[in-house]
C-alpha positions in Angstrom: 33.8 -22.5 -13.1 30.2 -22.3 -12.0 28.9 -23.0 -8.5 27.9 -26.7 -7.8 24.2 -26.8 -8.5 23.8 -30.6 -8.7 25.1 -33.4 -6.5 24.8 -37.0 -7.7 25.6 -40.1 -5.8 25.9 -43.4 -7.7 25.8 -46.8 -6.1 27.2 -49.2 -8.7 26.3 -52.8 -8.6 26.8 -55.6 -11.1 23.4 -55.1 -12.7 22.3 -51.6 -11.9 23.1 -48.0 -11.1 21.2 -46.5 -8.2 21.2 -42.8 -8.6 20.6 -40.1 -6.0 20.2 -36.6 -7.6 20.1 -33.6 -5.4 19.4 -29.9 -6.3 18.0 -27.0 -4.5 17.6 -29.1 -1.3 15.4 -31.7 -3.1 16.4 -35.3 -3.9 15.2 -37.6 -6.6 16.3 -41.2 -7.2 16.4 -43.3 -10.3 17.7 -46.7 -11.2 19.4 -47.6 -14.5 20.8 -50.8 -15.9 24.6 -51.1 -15.6 25.0 -51.6 -19.3 26.1 -49.4 -22.2 22.5 -48.5 -22.8 21.8 -47.7 -19.2 24.9 -45.5 -19.0 23.6 -43.6 -22.0 20.1 -43.3 -20.5 21.7 -41.9 -17.3 23.7 -39.3 -19.3 20.7 -38.2 -21.2 18.6 -38.0 -18.0 21.3 -35.9 -16.3 21.6 -33.5 -19.3 17.8 -33.1 -19.5 18.0 -31.7 -16.0 20.8 -29.3 -16.9 23.5 -31.2 -14.9 26.5 -30.3 -17.0 30.2 -30.9 -16.0 30.8 -27.4 -14.7 27.9 -27.4 -12.3 27.6 -31.1 -11.2 29.6 -33.1 -8.7 29.2 -36.9 -9.3 30.4 -39.3 -6.6 30.6 -43.0 -7.3 30.7 -45.6 -4.5 34.0 -47.2 -5.1 33.4 -50.9 -5.8 36.4 -51.8 -7.9 36.0 -52.5 -11.6 32.2 -52.1 -11.5 32.3 -48.2 -11.5 34.8 -47.8 -14.4 32.2 -47.9 -17.2 30.0 -45.4 -15.4 32.9 -43.0 -14.8 33.9 -43.2 -18.4 30.4 -42.7 -19.8 29.8 -39.8 -17.4 32.8 -38.0 -18.9 31.8 -38.8 -22.4 28.4 -37.3 -21.8 30.0 -34.1 -20.6 29.2 -34.7 -16.9 31.6 -34.0 -14.1 33.1 -37.0 -12.4 34.7 -37.5 -9.1 35.7 -40.7 -7.2 34.8 -40.7 -3.6 
């Protein structure tokens, strides 16, 4: 297992995913639609930055059923997933 190089926080709401992406002490933010297409865009965006499952910690804000699709899609895209 590699060291954690990327930390990602996701605030899940009914219509959007607010993403906070941190690496090397710098943070970026991005918003995606909370839809299948938005989840795919999020996965692609992460992988373009090199955030693979063995070097990334993803923390979802626990909001009940709203985070389930994001958690499933993150795993499908090869991204790490944690529930915080």
